[in-house]
Structure formats: structure tokens, C-alpha cells
C-alpha positions, 0 to 999 in steps of 0.5 A: 622608858618613860610613861607615853612609850609604856602606854604606846607599848600597851596599846600596840599590844592589846590592839594587834594590829598596826595603829596610827600616830593621830589615834595614839595622840588622841588617845593618850592626849599628846602632841605628834611631835610627843608620840614620835619622841615616845616612839622611838624611845620604845624602839630603842628600848625594843632593840634586845628584846623579842619585839620590834616596832614596825612602821609604815607610812603614819602606822606602828605596829609591834611585831616579832623580832626577825631573830625568831622568825623560825620559832614563830613560823614552827609555832604557826605550822603547830597552830594550823593543824589543830582543829578549829574546835567549836568557838571556831567553827562558830565564829567562822559560821556567823561570817559566813551567814551573816556576811562581813561583821565587826569584831564587835558584832561577833562578840555581840552574838556569840556572847563572848570575846572572839578576838583570839578566835579571829586571829586563829581563822585570819592565820589560817587565811579562812577570813581576812579583815578588810576597812570598814566603810562606815568606821574608817577605825575599824574593820570588818572580817569577811570569808576568802575566796580560798574558804569558798572554794575548800566549801565548794561554793562560788558564794556564800549564798550557796551555802546550806540553808543559807537564806534561813540562817541568815534570817535567823542571825538578822532576827536574833540581832534584831530582838537583842537591839530592841530589847536593849532600846526598850530596856534604855527607855524604862530607866 
């Protein structure tokens, strides 16, 4: 497998979500034709593996091969039976009380990477990913209707101490942004 195909595989694994051909071309500094050729090679290379390459419109994604659907379904079922844990509850609280947030914003507030926590919340149907209107390359995470129904509220504004907690999160973000801006000015 050539270096471009290997790089595409690495990017798809890292992102864990569909990626556009134009994004790959830009990241790898290759033409769309080079990317298309590398995608064909990657697809052929994955033929006898547990992963497959999915294509839809101008996007591709790395997914589990259909031969392993039952195994993955069992694993998903097991994951759904586990408790959310402190990190899951913390992340869910940020999404509920702050409002739609990017992964980077959630990471900033928590102080740690939230990728796997968000994945678990998505699998459980507690949050959903929507396109970010301010950045077409990114996504926002927001609570699902199912989560609100489970919590017994019709909107996030009905959550306990909603205004107070939302204000605390805003104050935290503002203070840390100002601190970073002030620190940059001193250098």
C-alpha cells in the first residue's frame, strides 16, 4: 500500500467520522486524482480485513466490515449496559447546561480529551452530532430529545439550577479566555 493510502487510513482512523475528499487532498497536499487512486488502493487493501471503506457523495469513512456486524452489535449492547461514569456525566452536564458545544470546547472545560466519552454518549443516543454553522468542517454536540424525555424535561431550561450552572460555565470560559489573552499580551 502506498504512503498516501496509508496516510488516508491513519486520518480516517484518527477522525472516526466521514472525511471529505477535498479535506484529504488539502491535508496531504495531493490532487483529487491522487486521493481517488489512493482510496481505491486502500479499499482493495482492506478487502480481507475487519474494516471496510464506506463512500457516500464526496466523503469516505472507515467502518467495521459487515462480516463482523454481530460481534460489534454484542459489544455495543455490552457498552450500553455499563454506567456512564464520572467523565460521562461531566461531559453530559456540559452539553446540557452550556448548550451545543464542539469537542474542543468540551475538552477545554473538562481539561482532558473527551473523544471516547462523546463516542459513548453518541452510541447511547444521549447526544447527537450536528453540523457547526460557524465552521463547516466541525460539529456541535447537543442533547437528544430522548435524553430530555428521560430526564423528564421538555427543554434544557427546565433542568435544576439551569441559569446558575449555565452562568458558572460561561464565567469559567470567559475567565480562562481572558487569562490566556492577558498571558499572551505579556510575552
